[in-house]
mmCIF file as Biopython writes it, N, C-alpha, C and O atoms, coordinates in Angstrom:
data_model
#
loop_
_atom_site.group_PDB
_atom_site.id
_atom_site.type_symbol
_atom_site.label_atom_id
_atom_site.label_alt_id
_atom_site.label_comp_id
_atom_site.label_asym_id
_atom_site.label_entity_id
_atom_site.label_seq_id
_atom_site.pdbx_PDB_ins_code
_atom_site.Cartn_x
_atom_site.Cartn_y
_atom_site.Cartn_z
_atom_site.occupancy
_atom_site.B_iso_or_equiv
_atom_site.auth_seq_id
_atom_site.auth_asym_id
_atom_site.pdbx_PDB_model_num
ATOM 1   N N  . MET A ? 1  ? -5.604  5.086   11.405 1.0 0.0 1  A 1 
ATOM 2   C CA . MET A ? 1  ? -4.350  5.191   12.098 1.0 0.0 1  A 1 
ATOM 3   C C  . MET A ? 1  ? -3.271  4.656   11.175 1.0 0.0 1  A 1 
ATOM 4   O O  . MET A ? 1  ? -3.430  3.586   10.587 1.0 0.0 1  A 1 
ATOM 5   N N  . LEU A ? 2  ? -2.180  5.387   11.042 1.0 0.0 2  A 1 
ATOM 6   C CA . LEU A ? 2  ? -1.071  4.987   10.203 1.0 0.0 2  A 1 
ATOM 7   C C  . LEU A ? 2  ? 0.195   5.108   11.017 1.0 0.0 2  A 1 
ATOM 8   O O  . LEU A ? 2  ? 0.380   6.076   11.755 1.0 0.0 2  A 1 
ATOM 9   N N  . ASN A ? 3  ? 1.071   4.122   10.883 1.0 0.0 3  A 1 
ATOM 10  C CA . ASN A ? 3  ? 2.308   4.136   11.637 1.0 0.0 3  A 1 
ATOM 11  C C  . ASN A ? 3  ? 3.413   3.560   10.771 1.0 0.0 3  A 1 
ATOM 12  O O  . ASN A ? 3  ? 3.162   2.764   9.867  1.0 0.0 3  A 1 
ATOM 13  N N  . LEU A ? 4  ? 4.633   3.969   11.058 1.0 0.0 4  A 1 
ATOM 14  C CA . LEU A ? 4  ? 5.816   3.450   10.375 1.0 0.0 4  A 1 
ATOM 15  C C  . LEU A ? 4  ? 6.816   3.020   11.416 1.0 0.0 4  A 1 
ATOM 16  O O  . LEU A ? 4  ? 6.907   3.616   12.489 1.0 0.0 4  A 1 
ATOM 17  N N  . PHE A ? 5  ? 7.570   1.979   11.100 1.0 0.0 5  A 1 
ATOM 18  C CA . PHE A ? 5  ? 8.753   1.710   11.893 1.0 0.0 5  A 1 
ATOM 19  C C  . PHE A ? 5  ? 9.841   1.240   10.956 1.0 0.0 5  A 1 
ATOM 20  O O  . PHE A ? 5  ? 9.562   0.710   9.880  1.0 0.0 5  A 1 
ATOM 21  N N  . LYS A ? 6  ? 11.072  1.433   11.362 1.0 0.0 6  A 1 
ATOM 22  C CA . LYS A ? 6  ? 12.220  1.178   10.506 1.0 0.0 6  A 1 
ATOM 23  C C  . LYS A ? 6  ? 12.849  -0.153  10.870 1.0 0.0 6  A 1 
ATOM 24  O O  . LYS A ? 6  ? 13.168  -0.411  12.031 1.0 0.0 6  A 1 
ATOM 25  N N  . MET A ? 7  ? 13.022  -1.001  9.852  1.0 0.0 7  A 1 
ATOM 26  C CA . MET A ? 7  ? 13.770  -2.242  9.999  1.0 0.0 7  A 1 
ATOM 27  C C  . MET A ? 7  ? 14.991  -2.076  9.107  1.0 0.0 7  A 1 
ATOM 28  O O  . MET A ? 7  ? 14.917  -2.300  7.899  1.0 0.0 7  A 1 
ATOM 29  N N  . ASP A ? 8  ? 16.090  -1.693  9.687  1.0 0.0 8  A 1 
ATOM 30  C CA . ASP A ? 8  ? 17.290  -1.358  8.936  1.0 0.0 8  A 1 
ATOM 31  C C  . ASP A ? 8  ? 17.597  -2.412  7.885  1.0 0.0 8  A 1 
ATOM 32  O O  . ASP A ? 8  ? 17.812  -3.561  8.269  1.0 0.0 8  A 1 
ATOM 33  N N  . PRO A ? 9  ? 17.636  -2.120  6.610  1.0 0.0 9  A 1 
ATOM 34  C CA . PRO A ? 9  ? 17.378  -0.834  5.968  1.0 0.0 9  A 1 
ATOM 35  C C  . PRO A ? 9  ? 15.943  -0.731  5.447  1.0 0.0 9  A 1 
ATOM 36  O O  . PRO A ? 9  ? 15.641  0.167   4.662  1.0 0.0 9  A 1 
ATOM 37  N N  . GLU A ? 10 ? 15.072  -1.617  5.863  1.0 0.0 10 A 1 
ATOM 38  C CA . GLU A ? 10 ? 13.708  -1.674  5.337  1.0 0.0 10 A 1 
ATOM 39  C C  . GLU A ? 10 ? 12.751  -0.814  6.150  1.0 0.0 10 A 1 
ATOM 40  O O  . GLU A ? 10 ? 12.962  -0.576  7.339  1.0 0.0 10 A 1 
ATOM 41  N N  . ARG A ? 11 ? 11.705  -0.356  5.491  1.0 0.0 11 A 1 
ATOM 42  C CA . ARG A ? 11 ? 10.661  0.410   6.166  1.0 0.0 11 A 1 
ATOM 43  C C  . ARG A ? 11 ? 9.391   -0.437  6.167  1.0 0.0 11 A 1 
ATOM 44  O O  . ARG A ? 11 ? 9.050   -1.060  5.162  1.0 0.0 11 A 1 
ATOM 45  N N  . VAL A ? 12 ? 8.710   -0.453  7.277  1.0 0.0 12 A 1 
ATOM 46  C CA . VAL A ? 12 ? 7.444   -1.173  7.412  1.0 0.0 12 A 1 
ATOM 47  C C  . VAL A ? 12 ? 6.362   -0.155  7.739  1.0 0.0 12 A 1 
ATOM 48  O O  . VAL A ? 12 ? 6.531   0.695   8.613  1.0 0.0 12 A 1 
ATOM 49  N N  . ARG A ? 13 ? 5.241   -0.257  7.018  1.0 0.0 13 A 1 
ATOM 50  C CA . ARG A ? 13 ? 4.124   0.670   7.241  1.0 0.0 13 A 1 
ATOM 51  C C  . ARG A ? 13 ? 2.897   -0.168  7.578  1.0 0.0 13 A 1 
ATOM 52  O O  . ARG A ? 13 ? 2.616   -1.171  6.922  1.0 0.0 13 A 1 
ATOM 53  N N  . TRP A ? 14 ? 2.176   0.253   8.603  1.0 0.0 14 A 1 
ATOM 54  C CA . TRP A ? 14 ? 0.917   -0.421  8.895  1.0 0.0 14 A 1 
ATOM 55  C C  . TRP A ? 14 ? -0.199  0.590   8.992  1.0 0.0 14 A 1 
ATOM 56  O O  . TRP A ? 14 ? -0.014  1.733   9.411  1.0 0.0 14 A 1 
ATOM 57  N N  . ASP A ? 15 ? -1.375  0.120   8.584  1.0 0.0 15 A 1 
ATOM 58  C CA . ASP A ? 15 ? -2.578  0.943   8.579  1.0 0.0 15 A 1 
ATOM 59  C C  . ASP A ? 15 ? -3.661  0.170   9.311  1.0 0.0 15 A 1 
ATOM 60  O O  . ASP A ? 15 ? -3.927  -0.990  8.996  1.0 0.0 15 A 1 
ATOM 61  N N  . LEU A ? 16 ? -4.280  0.807   10.277 1.0 0.0 16 A 1 
ATOM 62  C CA . LEU A ? 16 ? -5.349  0.187   11.046 1.0 0.0 16 A 1 
ATOM 63  C C  . LEU A ? 16 ? -6.616  0.990   10.805 1.0 0.0 16 A 1 
ATOM 64  O O  . LEU A ? 16 ? -6.700  2.157   11.188 1.0 0.0 16 A 1 
ATOM 65  N N  . ALA A ? 17 ? -7.604  0.365   10.168 1.0 0.0 17 A 1 
ATOM 66  C CA . ALA A ? 17 ? -8.876  1.031   9.857  1.0 0.0 17 A 1 
ATOM 67  C C  . ALA A ? 17 ? -9.975  0.420   10.714 1.0 0.0 17 A 1 
ATOM 68  O O  . ALA A ? 17 ? -10.172 -0.795  10.718 1.0 0.0 17 A 1 
ATOM 69  N N  . GLU A ? 18 ? -10.692 1.282   11.444 1.0 0.0 18 A 1 
ATOM 70  C CA . GLU A ? 18 ? -11.768 0.812   12.320 1.0 0.0 18 A 1 
ATOM 71  C C  . GLU A ? 18 ? -13.120 1.119   11.695 1.0 0.0 18 A 1 
ATOM 72  O O  . GLU A ? 18 ? -13.366 2.235   11.237 1.0 0.0 18 A 1 
ATOM 73  N N  . ALA A ? 19 ? -13.996 0.112   11.680 1.0 0.0 19 A 1 
ATOM 74  C CA . ALA A ? 19 ? -15.356 0.266   11.161 1.0 0.0 19 A 1 
ATOM 75  C C  . ALA A ? 19 ? -16.275 0.784   12.274 1.0 0.0 19 A 1 
ATOM 76  O O  . ALA A ? 19 ? -15.891 0.812   13.443 1.0 0.0 19 A 1 
ATOM 77  N N  . ALA A ? 20 ? -17.470 1.184   11.903 1.0 0.0 20 A 1 
ATOM 78  C CA . ALA A ? 20 ? -18.442 1.724   12.871 1.0 0.0 20 A 1 
ATOM 79  C C  . ALA A ? 20 ? -18.783 0.722   13.969 1.0 0.0 20 A 1 
ATOM 80  O O  . ALA A ? 20 ? -19.075 1.115   15.098 1.0 0.0 20 A 1 
ATOM 81  N N  . ASP A ? 21 ? -18.748 -0.577  13.644 1.0 0.0 21 A 1 
ATOM 82  C CA . ASP A ? 21 ? -19.092 -1.603  14.642 1.0 0.0 21 A 1 
ATOM 83  C C  . ASP A ? 21 ? -17.925 -1.955  15.559 1.0 0.0 21 A 1 
ATOM 84  O O  . ASP A ? 21 ? -18.053 -2.836  16.409 1.0 0.0 21 A 1 
ATOM 85  N N  . GLY A ? 22 ? -16.775 -1.268  15.394 1.0 0.0 22 A 1 
ATOM 86  C CA . GLY A ? 22 ? -15.620 -1.519  16.249 1.0 0.0 22 A 1 
ATOM 87  C C  . GLY A ? 22 ? -14.648 -2.534  15.694 1.0 0.0 22 A 1 
ATOM 88  O O  . GLY A ? 22 ? -13.553 -2.696  16.233 1.0 0.0 22 A 1 
ATOM 89  N N  . SER A ? 23 ? -15.021 -3.224  14.626 1.0 0.0 23 A 1 
ATOM 90  C CA . SER A ? 23 ? -14.088 -4.171  14.023 1.0 0.0 23 A 1 
ATOM 91  C C  . SER A ? 23 ? -12.994 -3.400  13.289 1.0 0.0 23 A 1 
ATOM 92  O O  . SER A ? 23 ? -13.172 -2.233  12.943 1.0 0.0 23 A 1 
ATOM 93  N N  . CYS A ? 24 ? -11.866 -4.058  13.055 1.0 0.0 24 A 1 
ATOM 94  C CA . CYS A ? 24 ? -10.718 -3.389  12.451 1.0 0.0 24 A 1 
ATOM 95  C C  . CYS A ? 24 ? -10.103 -4.228  11.342 1.0 0.0 24 A 1 
ATOM 96  O O  . CYS A ? 24 ? -10.155 -5.458  11.356 1.0 0.0 24 A 1 
ATOM 97  N N  . ARG A ? 25 ? -9.516  -3.517  10.375 1.0 0.0 25 A 1 
ATOM 98  C CA . ARG A ? 25 ? -8.728  -4.173  9.335  1.0 0.0 25 A 1 
ATOM 99  C C  . ARG A ? 25 ? -7.304  -3.647  9.462  1.0 0.0 25 A 1 
ATOM 100 O O  . ARG A ? 25 ? -7.074  -2.438  9.431  1.0 0.0 25 A 1 
ATOM 101 N N  . LEU A ? 26 ? -6.367  -4.550  9.603  1.0 0.0 26 A 1 
ATOM 102 C CA . LEU A ? 26 ? -4.956  -4.218  9.714  1.0 0.0 26 A 1 
ATOM 103 C C  . LEU A ? 26 ? -4.272  -4.581  8.407  1.0 0.0 26 A 1 
ATOM 104 O O  . LEU A ? 26 ? -4.395  -5.704  7.921  1.0 0.0 26 A 1 
ATOM 105 N N  . THR A ? 27 ? -3.544  -3.613  7.839  1.0 0.0 27 A 1 
ATOM 106 C CA . THR A ? 27 ? -2.760  -3.862  6.639  1.0 0.0 27 A 1 
ATOM 107 C C  . THR A ? 27 ? -1.320  -3.485  6.948  1.0 0.0 27 A 1 
ATOM 108 O O  . THR A ? 27 ? -1.040  -2.350  7.333  1.0 0.0 27 A 1 
ATOM 109 N N  . VAL A ? 28 ? -0.408  -4.437  6.780  1.0 0.0 28 A 1 
ATOM 110 C CA . VAL A ? 28 ? 1.012   -4.210  7.034  1.0 0.0 28 A 1 
ATOM 111 C C  . VAL A ? 28 ? 1.757   -4.376  5.717  1.0 0.0 28 A 1 
ATOM 112 O O  . VAL A ? 28 ? 1.692   -5.435  5.093  1.0 0.0 28 A 1 
ATOM 113 N N  . HIS A ? 29 ? 2.464   -3.330  5.294  1.0 0.0 29 A 1 
ATOM 114 C CA . HIS A ? 29 ? 3.258   -3.354  4.067  1.0 0.0 29 A 1 
ATOM 115 C C  . HIS A ? 29 ? 4.733   -3.416  4.466  1.0 0.0 29 A 1 
ATOM 116 O O  . HIS A ? 29 ? 5.205   -2.586  5.243  1.0 0.0 29 A 1 
ATOM 117 N N  . HIS A ? 30 ? 5.452   -4.393  3.934  1.0 0.0 30 A 1 
ATOM 118 C CA . HIS A ? 30 ? 6.883   -4.505  4.214  1.0 0.0 30 A 1 
ATOM 119 C C  . HIS A ? 30 ? 7.583   -4.998  2.962  1.0 0.0 30 A 1 
ATOM 120 O O  . HIS A ? 30 ? 6.928   -5.309  1.967  1.0 0.0 30 A 1 
ATOM 121 N N  . ALA A ? 31 ? 8.900   -5.074  3.001  1.0 0.0 31 A 1 
ATOM 122 C CA . ALA A ? 31 ? 9.691   -5.408  1.820  1.0 0.0 31 A 1 
ATOM 123 C C  . ALA A ? 31 ? 9.365   -6.785  1.252  1.0 0.0 31 A 1 
ATOM 124 O O  . ALA A ? 31 ? 9.591   -7.031  0.067  1.0 0.0 31 A 1 
ATOM 125 N N  . ARG A ? 32 ? 8.851   -7.660  2.056  1.0 0.0 32 A 1 
ATOM 126 C CA . ARG A ? 32 ? 8.558   -9.023  1.614  1.0 0.0 32 A 1 
ATOM 127 C C  . ARG A ? 32 ? 7.105   -9.233  1.224  1.0 0.0 32 A 1 
ATOM 128 O O  . ARG A ? 32 ? 6.718   -10.345 0.867  1.0 0.0 32 A 1 
ATOM 129 N N  . GLY A ? 33 ? 6.301   -8.193  1.287  1.0 0.0 33 A 1 
ATOM 130 C CA . GLY A ? 33 ? 4.904   -8.325  0.887  1.0 0.0 33 A 1 
ATOM 131 C C  . GLY A ? 33 ? 3.963   -7.511  1.752  1.0 0.0 33 A 1 
ATOM 132 O O  . GLY A ? 33 ? 4.377   -6.578  2.440  1.0 0.0 33 A 1 
ATOM 133 N N  . THR A ? 34 ? 2.692   -7.877  1.708  1.0 0.0 34 A 1 
ATOM 134 C CA . THR A ? 34 ? 1.641   -7.191  2.455  1.0 0.0 34 A 1 
ATOM 135 C C  . THR A ? 34 ? 0.835   -8.215  3.232  1.0 0.0 34 A 1 
ATOM 136 O O  . THR A ? 34 ? 0.509   -9.283  2.714  1.0 0.0 34 A 1 
ATOM 137 N N  . VAL A ? 35 ? 0.518   -7.891  4.460  1.0 0.0 35 A 1 
ATOM 138 C CA . VAL A ? 35 ? -0.310  -8.741  5.314  1.0 0.0 35 A 1 
ATOM 139 C C  . VAL A ? 35 ? -1.596  -7.968  5.593  1.0 0.0 35 A 1 
ATOM 140 O O  . VAL A ? 35 ? -1.541  -6.815  6.021  1.0 0.0 35 A 1 
ATOM 141 N N  . VAL A ? 36 ? -2.766  -8.594  5.352  1.0 0.0 36 A 1 
ATOM 142 C CA . VAL A ? 36 ? -4.059  -7.982  5.652  1.0 0.0 36 A 1 
ATOM 143 C C  . VAL A ? 36 ? -4.820  -8.939  6.564  1.0 0.0 36 A 1 
ATOM 144 O O  . VAL A ? 36 ? -4.992  -10.113 6.235  1.0 0.0 36 A 1 
ATOM 145 N N  . GLU A ? 37 ? -5.274  -8.436  7.707  1.0 0.0 37 A 1 
ATOM 146 C CA . GLU A ? 37 ? -6.017  -9.252  8.663  1.0 0.0 37 A 1 
ATOM 147 C C  . GLU A ? 37 ? -7.183  -8.437  9.231  1.0 0.0 37 A 1 
ATOM 148 O O  . GLU A ? 37 ? -7.131  -7.208  9.284  1.0 0.0 37 A 1 
ATOM 149 N N  . SER A ? 38 ? -8.227  -9.141  9.651  1.0 0.0 38 A 1 
ATOM 150 C CA . SER A ? 38 ? -9.401  -8.513  10.268 1.0 0.0 38 A 1 
ATOM 151 C C  . SER A ? 38 ? -9.510  -8.938  11.724 1.0 0.0 38 A 1 
ATOM 152 O O  . SER A ? 38 ? -9.174  -10.067 12.081 1.0 0.0 38 A 1 
ATOM 153 N N  . PHE A ? 39 ? -9.989  -8.011  12.568 1.0 0.0 39 A 1 
ATOM 154 C CA . PHE A ? 39 ? -10.107 -8.260  14.004 1.0 0.0 39 A 1 
ATOM 155 C C  . PHE A ? 39 ? -11.432 -7.704  14.518 1.0 0.0 39 A 1 
ATOM 156 O O  . PHE A ? 39 ? -11.986 -6.761  13.954 1.0 0.0 39 A 1 
ATOM 157 N N  . ARG A ? 40 ? -11.927 -8.302  15.592 1.0 0.0 40 A 1 
ATOM 158 C CA . ARG A ? 40 ? -13.177 -7.840  16.204 1.0 0.0 40 A 1 
ATOM 159 C C  . ARG A ? 40 ? -13.006 -6.511  16.915 1.0 0.0 40 A 1 
ATOM 160 O O  . ARG A ? 40 ? -13.939 -5.710  16.973 1.0 0.0 40 A 1 
ATOM 161 N N  . THR A ? 41 ? -11.787 -6.264  17.469 1.0 0.0 41 A 1 
ATOM 162 C CA . THR A ? 41 ? -11.548 -5.033  18.228 1.0 0.0 41 A 1 
ATOM 163 C C  . THR A ? 41 ? -10.183 -4.441  17.885 1.0 0.0 41 A 1 
ATOM 164 O O  . THR A ? 41 ? -9.307  -5.130  17.363 1.0 0.0 41 A 1 
ATOM 165 N N  . ALA A ? 42 ? -10.020 -3.161  18.185 1.0 0.0 42 A 1 
ATOM 166 C CA . ALA A ? 42 ? -8.738  -2.491  17.975 1.0 0.0 42 A 1 
ATOM 167 C C  . ALA A ? 42 ? -7.664  -3.076  18.887 1.0 0.0 42 A 1 
ATOM 168 O O  . ALA A ? 42 ? -6.499  -3.158  18.496 1.0 0.0 42 A 1 
ATOM 169 N N  . GLU A ? 43 ? -8.040  -3.479  20.086 1.0 0.0 43 A 1 
ATOM 170 C CA . GLU A ? 43 ? -7.069  -4.052  21.014 1.0 0.0 43 A 1 
ATOM 171 C C  . GLU A ? 43 ? -6.458  -5.329  20.440 1.0 0.0 43 A 1 
ATOM 172 O O  . GLU A ? 43 ? -5.251  -5.543  20.550 1.0 0.0 43 A 1 
ATOM 173 N N  . LEU A ? 44 ? -7.289  -6.178  19.829 1.0 0.0 44 A 1 
ATOM 174 C CA . LEU A ? 44 ? -6.773  -7.403  19.209 1.0 0.0 44 A 1 
ATOM 175 C C  . LEU A ? 44 ? -5.855  -7.076  18.025 1.0 0.0 44 A 1 
ATOM 176 O O  . LEU A ? 44 ? -4.834  -7.734  17.826 1.0 0.0 44 A 1 
ATOM 177 N N  . ALA A ? 45 ? -6.217  -6.074  17.256 1.0 0.0 45 A 1 
ATOM 178 C CA . ALA A ? 45 ? -5.389  -5.664  16.120 1.0 0.0 45 A 1 
ATOM 179 C C  . ALA A ? 45 ? -4.042  -5.128  16.599 1.0 0.0 45 A 1 
ATOM 180 O O  . ALA A ? 45 ? -3.008  -5.447  16.012 1.0 0.0 45 A 1 
ATOM 181 N N  . LEU A ? 46 ? -4.041  -4.327  17.649 1.0 0.0 46 A 1 
ATOM 182 C CA . LEU A ? 46 ? -2.785  -3.788  18.171 1.0 0.0 46 A 1 
ATOM 183 C C  . LEU A ? 46 ? -1.891  -4.892  18.720 1.0 0.0 46 A 1 
ATOM 184 O O  . LEU A ? 46 ? -0.674  -4.843  18.547 1.0 0.0 46 A 1 
ATOM 185 N N  . ALA A ? 47 ? -2.472  -5.872  19.368 1.0 0.0 47 A 1 
ATOM 186 C CA . ALA A ? 47 ? -1.679  -7.012  19.853 1.0 0.0 47 A 1 
ATOM 187 C C  . ALA A ? 47 ? -1.023  -7.727  18.679 1.0 0.0 47 A 1 
ATOM 188 O O  . ALA A ? 47 ? 0.125   -8.159  18.776 1.0 0.0 47 A 1 
ATOM 189 N N  . ARG A ? 48 ? -1.740  -7.854  17.581 1.0 0.0 48 A 1 
ATOM 190 C CA . ARG A ? 48 ? -1.196  -8.505  16.389 1.0 0.0 48 A 1 
ATOM 191 C C  . ARG A ? 48 ? -0.075  -7.663  15.775 1.0 0.0 48 A 1 
ATOM 192 O O  . ARG A ? 48 ? 0.917   -8.213  15.296 1.0 0.0 48 A 1 
ATOM 193 N N  . ILE A ? 49 ? -0.222  -6.348  15.786 1.0 0.0 49 A 1 
ATOM 194 C CA . ILE A ? 49 ? 0.828   -5.470  15.274 1.0 0.0 49 A 1 
ATOM 195 C C  . ILE A ? 49 ? 2.131   -5.712  16.026 1.0 0.0 49 A 1 
ATOM 196 O O  . ILE A ? 49 ? 3.192   -5.846  15.416 1.0 0.0 49 A 1 
ATOM 197 N N  . TYR A ? 50 ? 2.047   -5.765  17.343 1.0 0.0 50 A 1 
ATOM 198 C CA . TYR A ? 50 ? 3.251   -5.996  18.138 1.0 0.0 50 A 1 
ATOM 199 C C  . TYR A ? 50 ? 3.880   -7.344  17.799 1.0 0.0 50 A 1 
ATOM 200 O O  . TYR A ? 50 ? 5.104   -7.454  17.718 1.0 0.0 50 A 1 
ATOM 201 N N  . LYS A ? 51 ? 3.059   -8.361  17.602 1.0 0.0 51 A 1 
ATOM 202 C CA . LYS A ? 51 ? 3.571   -9.685  17.256 1.0 0.0 51 A 1 
ATOM 203 C C  . LYS A ? 51 ? 4.223   -9.682  15.872 1.0 0.0 51 A 1 
ATOM 204 O O  . LYS A ? 51 ? 5.291   -10.267 15.688 1.0 0.0 51 A 1 
ATOM 205 N N  . LEU A ? 52 ? 3.582   -9.022  14.894 1.0 0.0 52 A 1 
ATOM 206 C CA . LEU A ? 52 ? 4.158   -8.948  13.558 1.0 0.0 52 A 1 
ATOM 207 C C  . LEU A ? 52 ? 5.485   -8.185  13.562 1.0 0.0 52 A 1 
ATOM 208 O O  . LEU A ? 52 ? 6.430   -8.588  12.885 1.0 0.0 52 A 1 
ATOM 209 N N  . GLU A ? 53 ? 5.562   -7.091  14.317 1.0 0.0 53 A 1 
ATOM 210 C CA . GLU A ? 53 ? 6.819   -6.352  14.416 1.0 0.0 53 A 1 
ATOM 211 C C  . GLU A ? 53 ? 7.915   -7.254  14.969 1.0 0.0 53 A 1 
ATOM 212 O O  . GLU A ? 53 ? 9.044   -7.242  14.479 1.0 0.0 53 A 1 
ATOM 213 N N  . GLU A ? 54 ? 7.581   -8.030  15.985 1.0 0.0 54 A 1 
ATOM 214 C CA . GLU A ? 54 ? 8.547   -8.954  16.572 1.0 0.0 54 A 1 
ATOM 215 C C  . GLU A ? 54 ? 9.009   -9.984  15.535 1.0 0.0 54 A 1 
ATOM 216 O O  . GLU A ? 54 ? 10.204  -10.260 15.425 1.0 0.0 54 A 1 
ATOM 217 N N  . LEU A ? 55 ? 8.067   -10.549 14.778 1.0 0.0 55 A 1 
ATOM 218 C CA . LEU A ? 55 ? 8.413   -11.551 13.774 1.0 0.0 55 A 1 
ATOM 219 C C  . LEU A ? 55 ? 9.256   -10.961 12.642 1.0 0.0 55 A 1 
ATOM 220 O O  . LEU A ? 55 ? 10.217  -11.587 12.194 1.0 0.0 55 A 1 
ATOM 221 N N  . LEU A ? 56 ? 8.902   -9.763  12.179 1.0 0.0 56 A 1 
ATOM 222 C CA . LEU A ? 56 ? 9.660   -9.130  11.108 1.0 0.0 56 A 1 
ATOM 223 C C  . LEU A ? 56 ? 11.079  -8.783  11.564 1.0 0.0 56 A 1 
ATOM 224 O O  . LEU A ? 56 ? 12.036  -8.964  10.812 1.0 0.0 56 A 1 
ATOM 225 N N  . LEU A ? 57 ? 11.210  -8.294  12.776 1.0 0.0 57 A 1 
ATOM 226 C CA . LEU A ? 57 ? 12.540  -7.984  13.289 1.0 0.0 57 A 1 
ATOM 227 C C  . LEU A ? 57 ? 13.376  -9.241  13.455 1.0 0.0 57 A 1 
ATOM 228 O O  . LEU A ? 57 ? 14.578  -9.223  13.191 1.0 0.0 57 A 1 
ATOM 229 N N  . ARG A ? 58 ? 12.761  -10.325 13.885 1.0 0.0 58 A 1 
ATOM 230 C CA . ARG A ? 58 ? 13.469  -11.595 14.022 1.0 0.0 58 A 1 
ATOM 231 C C  . ARG A ? 58 ? 13.923  -12.103 12.649 1.0 0.0 58 A 1 
ATOM 232 O O  . ARG A ? 58 ? 15.036  -12.611 12.509 1.0 0.0 58 A 1 
ATOM 233 N N  . ALA A ? 59 ? 13.063  -11.963 11.644 1.0 0.0 59 A 1 
ATOM 234 C CA . ALA A ? 59 ? 13.428  -12.387 10.286 1.0 0.0 59 A 1 
ATOM 235 C C  . ALA A ? 59 ? 14.604  -11.564 9.774  1.0 0.0 59 A 1 
ATOM 236 O O  . ALA A ? 59 ? 15.501  -12.100 9.124  1.0 0.0 59 A 1 
ATOM 237 N N  . LEU A ? 60 ? 14.604  -10.277 10.063 1.0 0.0 60 A 1 
ATOM 238 C CA . LEU A ? 60 ? 15.705  -9.420  9.645  1.0 0.0 60 A 1 
ATOM 239 C C  . LEU A ? 60 ? 16.999  -9.842  10.331 1.0 0.0 60 A 1 
ATOM 240 O O  . LEU A ? 60 ? 18.050  -9.908  9.694  1.0 0.0 60 A 1 
ATOM 241 N N  . GLU A ? 61 ? 16.924  -10.127 11.623 1.0 0.0 61 A 1 
ATOM 242 C CA . GLU A ? 61 ? 18.107  -10.589 12.351 1.0 0.0 61 A 1 
ATOM 243 C C  . GLU A ? 61 ? 18.629  -11.884 11.748 1.0 0.0 61 A 1 
ATOM 244 O O  . GLU A ? 61 ? 19.841  -12.055 11.618 1.0 0.0 61 A 1 
ATOM 245 N N  . ASP A ? 62 ? 17.743  -12.796 11.377 1.0 0.0 62 A 1 
ATOM 246 C CA . ASP A ? 62 ? 18.145  -14.063 10.763 1.0 0.0 62 A 1 
ATOM 247 C C  . ASP A ? 62 ? 18.855  -13.821 9.440  1.0 0.0 62 A 1 
ATOM 248 O O  . ASP A ? 62 ? 19.828  -14.505 9.123  1.0 0.0 62 A 1 
ATOM 249 N N  . ASP A ? 63 ? 18.371  -12.846 8.658  1.0 0.0 63 A 1 
ATOM 250 C CA . ASP A ? 63 ? 19.016  -12.521 7.382  1.0 0.0 63 A 1 
ATOM 251 C C  . ASP A ? 63 ? 20.447  -12.047 7.598  1.0 0.0 63 A 1 
ATOM 252 O O  . ASP A ? 63 ? 21.334  -12.392 6.818  1.0 0.0 63 A 1 
ATOM 253 N N  . PHE A ? 64 ? 20.684  -11.259 8.648  1.0 0.0 64 A 1 
ATOM 254 C CA . PHE A ? 64 ? 22.024  -10.773 8.913  1.0 0.0 64 A 1 
ATOM 255 C C  . PHE A ? 64 ? 22.902  -11.853 9.538  1.0 0.0 64 A 1 
ATOM 256 O O  . PHE A ? 64 ? 24.106  -11.900 9.284  1.0 0.0 64 A 1 
ATOM 257 N N  . THR A ? 65 ? 22.309  -12.710 10.344 1.0 0.0 65 A 1 
ATOM 258 C CA . THR A ? 65 ? 23.065  -13.752 11.017 1.0 0.0 65 A 1 
ATOM 259 C C  . THR A ? 65 ? 23.382  -14.928 10.085 1.0 0.0 65 A 1 
ATOM 260 O O  . THR A ? 65 ? 24.457  -15.522 10.161 1.0 0.0 65 A 1 
ATOM 261 N N  . HIS A ? 66 ? 22.424  -15.253 9.204  1.0 0.0 66 A 1 
ATOM 262 C CA . HIS A ? 66 ? 22.563  -16.375 8.276  1.0 0.0 66 A 1 
ATOM 263 C C  . HIS A ? 66 ? 22.284  -15.909 6.858  1.0 0.0 66 A 1 
ATOM 264 O O  . HIS A ? 66 ? 21.231  -16.219 6.301  1.0 0.0 66 A 1 
ATOM 265 N N  . PRO A ? 67 ? 23.225  -15.159 6.261  1.0 0.0 67 A 1 
ATOM 266 C CA . PRO A ? 67 ? 22.963  -14.645 4.910  1.0 0.0 67 A 1 
ATOM 267 C C  . PRO A ? 67 ? 22.780  -15.789 3.921  1.0 0.0 67 A 1 
ATOM 268 O O  . PRO A ? 67 ? 23.414  -16.839 4.024  1.0 0.0 67 A 1 
ATOM 269 N N  . ARG A ? 68 ? 21.889  -15.550 2.958  1.0 0.0 68 A 1 
ATOM 270 C CA . ARG A ? 68 ? 21.634  -16.550 1.928  1.0 0.0 68 A 1 
ATOM 271 C C  . ARG A ? 68 ? 22.722  -16.464 0.876  1.0 0.0 68 A 1 
ATOM 272 O O  . ARG A ? 68 ? 23.212  -15.381 0.554  1.0 0.0 68 A 1 
ATOM 273 N N  . SER A ? 69 ? 23.094  -17.620 0.343  1.0 0.0 69 A 1 
ATOM 274 C CA . SER A ? 69 ? 24.087  -17.653 -0.725 1.0 0.0 69 A 1 
ATOM 275 C C  . SER A ? 69 ? 23.501  -17.081 -2.009 1.0 0.0 69 A 1 
ATOM 276 O O  . SER A ? 69 ? 22.337  -17.326 -2.326 1.0 0.0 69 A 1 
ATOM 277 N N  . THR A ? 70 ? 24.302  -16.321 -2.747 1.0 0.0 70 A 1 
ATOM 278 C CA . THR A ? 70 ? 23.836  -15.758 -4.015 1.0 0.0 70 A 1 
ATOM 279 C C  . THR A ? 70 ? 24.298  -16.588 -5.204 1.0 0.0 70 A 1 
ATOM 280 O O  . THR A ? 70 ? 24.134  -16.177 -6.353 1.0 0.0 70 A 1 
ATOM 281 N N  . GLN A ? 71 ? 24.870  -17.744 -4.937 1.0 0.0 71 A 1 
ATOM 282 C CA . GLN A ? 71 ? 25.340  -18.605 -6.026 1.0 0.0 71 A 1 
ATOM 283 C C  . GLN A ? 71 ? 24.242  -19.418 -6.605 1.0 0.0 71 A 1 
ATOM 284 O O  . GLN A ? 71 ? 24.473  -20.195 -7.531 1.0 0.0 71 A 1 
#
């Protein structure tokens, strides 16, 4: 399973790979790096995806609200 969502102006891509035993590997690629995690079930992996999307969007909002100095 592959999905994309847009974090203006960044793009985030996640890949969820399920093994024969039902376990899953989640890989999330975003502008700040890559997150790889393993889960016992797809449901647990999907819950984590939603949480990561929330955290990434919050980080983006913080960047716009509190820009870092370039000095």
